[in-house]
C-alpha positions in Angstrom: -0.3 13.8 -24.7 0.8 16.2 -22.0 3.1 14.7 -19.4 3.6 15.5 -15.7 6.4 17.9 -16.5 4.1 19.9 -18.8 1.4 19.9 -16.1 3.8 21.5 -13.6 5.1 24.0 -16.2 1.4 25.0 -17.0 0.9 25.6 -13.2 3.8 28.1 -13.3 1.8 30.5 -15.6 0.7 32.8 -12.8 4.2 33.1 -11.3 5.7 33.8 -14.8 3.0 36.5 -15.6 4.0 38.2 -12.4 7.7 38.0 -13.1 8.3 36.0 -9.9 10.3 33.0 -11.4 14.0 32.6 -10.9 16.2 33.1 -14.0 16.5 29.3 -14.7 12.8 28.6 -14.1 11.8 31.5 -16.4 14.1 30.1 -19.1 12.6 26.6 -18.8 9.1 28.0 -18.7 9.7 30.2 -21.8 10.9 27.1 -23.7 7.7 25.3 -22.7 5.6 28.5 -23.4 6.8 28.4 -27.1 5.2 25.1 -27.6 2.0 25.6 -25.7 -0.8 27.9 -27.1 -2.8 27.2 -24.0 0.0 28.5 -21.7 0.5 31.5 -24.0 -3.2 32.4 -23.7 -3.2 32.0 -19.9 -0.1 34.0 -19.4 -1.5 36.8 -21.6 -4.7 36.8 -19.6 -3.0 36.9 -16.3 -0.7 39.7 -17.4 -3.8 41.7 -18.5 -5.3 41.3 -15.1 -2.1 42.3 -13.3 -1.7 45.4 -15.6 -5.3 46.5 -14.9 -4.8 46.2 -11.2 -1.5 48.1 -11.3 -3.3 50.9 -13.1 -6.2 51.0 -10.8 -8.6 50.1 -13.5 -11.5 47.7 -13.5 -12.7 47.9 -17.1 -12.1 44.2 -17.8 -12.2 41.0 -15.8 -10.6 37.5 -16.2 -12.5 35.2 -18.5 -14.7 32.6 -16.8 -12.6 29.6 -17.9 -9.4 31.2 -16.6 -11.1 31.9 -13.3 -12.3 28.3 -13.1 -8.8 26.9 -14.0 -6.9 28.9 -11.5 -9.3 28.3 -8.6 -9.5 24.5 -9.4 -5.7 24.3 -9.3 -5.6 26.0 -5.9 -8.3 23.8 -4.5 -6.5 20.7 -5.8 -3.1 21.8 -4.5 -1.6 21.4 -7.9 0.3 24.7 -8.1 4.0 24.1 -7.3 7.3 25.6 -8.6 9.8 23.5 -10.7 13.3 22.7 -9.8 16.2 22.3 -12.2 15.4 18.6 -12.5 11.9 19.2 -13.5 10.3 18.0 -10.2 8.5 19.8 -7.5 10.7 22.2 -5.5 11.3 21.6 -1.8 10.4 24.4 0.8 14.1 25.1 1.4 14.9 28.6 0.3 11.9 28.6 -2.0 8.3 29.8 -2.0 5.6 27.7 -0.2 3.9 25.4 -2.7 0.5 27.1 -2.7 1.8 30.6 -2.8 1.6 31.1 -6.6 -1.9 29.7 -6.7 -3.1 31.8 -3.8 -1.6 34.9 -5.5 -3.3 34.1 -8.8 -6.6 33.6 -7.0 -6.1 36.9 -5.3 -5.7 38.5 -8.7 -9.1 37.2 -9.7 -10.7 38.5 -6.4 -9.0 41.8 -6.8 -10.2 42.2 -10.4 -13.7 41.7 -9.1 -13.2 44.3 -6.6 -11.9 46.6 -9.4 -15.2 46.1 -11.2 -17.1 47.1 -8.1 -15.0 50.2 -7.7 -15.7 51.1 -11.4 -19.4 51.0 -10.6 -18.9 53.2 -7.6 -16.9 55.7 -9.8 -19.7 55.7 -12.4 -22.2 56.4 -9.7 -20.1 59.2 -8.3 -19.6 60.7 -11.8 -23.5 60.6 -12.2 -23.9 62.3 -8.8 -21.4 65.0 -9.6 -23.2 65.7 -12.9 -26.5 65.9 -11.1 -25.1 68.3 -8.5 -23.5 70.4 -11.3 -26.8 70.5 -13.1 -28.7 71.6 -9.9 -26.1 74.3 -9.2 -26.5 75.7 -12.8 -30.2 75.7 -12.4 -30.0 77.5 -9.1 -27.6 80.0 -10.6 -30.0 80.7 -13.4 -32.9 81.1 -11.0 -30.8 83.6 -8.9 -30.0 85.5 -12.1 -33.7 85.7 -13.0 -34.6 86.9 -9.5 -31.9 89.6 -9.6 -33.2 90.7 -13.0 -36.8 90.9 -11.6 -35.6 92.8 -8.6 -33.8 95.3 -10.8 -36.9 95.8 -12.9 -39.1 96.3 -9.8 -36.7 98.9 -8.5 -36.8 100.7 -11.8 -40.6 100.6 -11.9 -41.0 102.0 -8.4 -38.5 104.8 -8.7 -39.8 108.3 -8.3 -40.9 109.8 -11.7 -42.0 106.5 -13.3 -45.5 106.5 -14.7 -47.6 103.5 -15.8 -49.7 103.5 -19.0 -51.9 100.7 -20.3 -52.0 99.7 -24.0 -55.1 97.6 -24.7 -56.9 96.0 -27.6 -59.9 98.0 -28.9 -63.1 96.6 -27.3 -61.1 93.7 -25.7 -59.1 94.0 -22.5 -57.1 90.9 -23.4 -54.2 91.0 -24.4 -52.4 93.9 -23.0 -49.1 95.9 -22.6 -48.0 97.9 -19.6 -45.7 100.8 -20.4 -43.6 102.1 -17.5 -42.2 105.5 -18.5 -39.3 106.9 -16.5 -40.0 110.6 -17.3 -36.7 111.7 -15.7 -34.5 109.6 -17.8 -36.9 109.4 -20.7 -36.7 105.7 -21.0 -39.5 103.0 -20.8 -40.1 99.3 -19.9 -42.9 97.4 -21.5 -44.4 94.3 -20.0 -46.7 92.3 -22.3 -49.1 89.6 -21.3 -51.3 87.1 -23.1 -50.0 88.2 -26.4 -50.8 86.0 -29.3 -48.1 84.3 -31.3 -47.4 86.0 -34.7 -46.9 84.2 -38.1 -43.4 83.2 -39.1 -41.4 86.2 -40.4 -43.4 88.7 -38.4 -43.0 90.3 -35.0 -44.6 93.0 -32.8 -43.4 96.6 -33.0 -43.9 99.5 -30.6 -44.7 103.0 -31.8 -44.8 106.3 -30.1 -47.3 108.8 -31.5 -46.4 112.4 -31.6 -48.9 114.9 -33.2 -50.5 112.0 -35.0 -47.3 110.8 -36.5 -46.0 107.3 -35.6 -42.3 107.1 -34.5 -40.9 103.6 -34.7 -39.5 101.9 -31.6 -38.4 98.4 -30.6 -39.6 95.1 -32.0 -40.3 92.1 -29.8 -41.6 88.5 -29.9 -43.4 87.1 -26.9 -42.7 83.8 -25.1 -45.0 80.9 -25.8 -46.8 81.9 -22.6 -47.7 85.2 -24.2 -45.4 87.2 -21.9 -42.7 89.6 -23.0 -40.5 92.2 -21.2 -38.3 94.8 -22.9 -36.3 97.3 -20.9 -34.3 100.5 -21.5 -36.4 101.6 -24.4 -35.5 105.2 -25.5 -38.6 107.5 -25.5 -38.6 110.2 -28.2 -38.1 113.8 -27.0 -38.7 117.1 -28.7 -42.3 117.6 -27.9 -45.3 115.9 -26.1 -46.3 112.3 -26.9 -50.0 111.6 -27.4 -50.1 107.9 -27.5 -48.3 104.5 -27.9 -49.3 101.7 -30.1 -48.3 98.1 -31.1 -48.6 96.6 -34.6 -47.5 93.4 -36.2 -44.6 94.0 -38.7 -42.0 92.1 -40.8 -38.9 90.9 -39.0 -36.7 93.9 -38.2 -39.6 96.3 -38.0 -40.8 99.1 -40.3 -40.3 102.8 -40.6 -44.1 103.2 -41.1 -46.8 100.9 -39.8 -47.9 98.3 -42.4 -50.8 97.0 -40.3 -53.6 98.3 -38.1 -52.6 98.9 -34.5 -53.8 96.0 -32.2 -52.9 97.7 -28.9 -53.2 101.5 -28.3 -52.8 103.6 -25.1 -52.9 107.3 -24.4 -49.7 109.0 -23.0 -49.6 112.1 -20.9 -46.4 113.6 -19.5 -47.1 115.6 -16.3 
């Protein structure tokens, strides 16, 4: 059965965990500690709490039974240091009797505050992530706007002519071909284009004297839109027309399907 001296020793667990005992008291407590699994567990828990607080972490908290034991001792006034004779120490030159209990209780409260701070940190991390995502989205939108502005500037430059490629007997879908006749380059803008089977894509052709000249291949977005810029326009003679067919991936040197979009070209 545990005697009074052992109860007093048990009460010194918080002071020992903080390294606040004198040399003689620490030796006597360590001798007691070697025989008391309960005291060993309590010292280990209190040291864990102190270490977490020292590191500014709040990832763990004292166990509920440890919290209850410490607070109960504080409320009952049981926490007192031990003298060389094994009794309660007087106030002379020593620490006030309730000091160690109040300090242990403060550790418990501070650990709770650490958990609250951890929640705040997590909220701040989530807020930073949301702000970073919003900035990335704005940067992407800005990039798209700059691209569109550059395309519009190219379209409205002097010497650029617009040609329409349409489906025979059906105005839908369509391709607009903007031909910069000074630089001999083109931009195509397709709209309401249908999706093509797997392994296939659209290909643009320039027609010169009835002969198709292969050009770029492209695949529309799910919305049916597509834009391709800086397309070289063949030189060496007048172009009669432009057409679009559906070809194998990578394109063909000669059309393998009937043109689905055709438009006449005329260079002034």
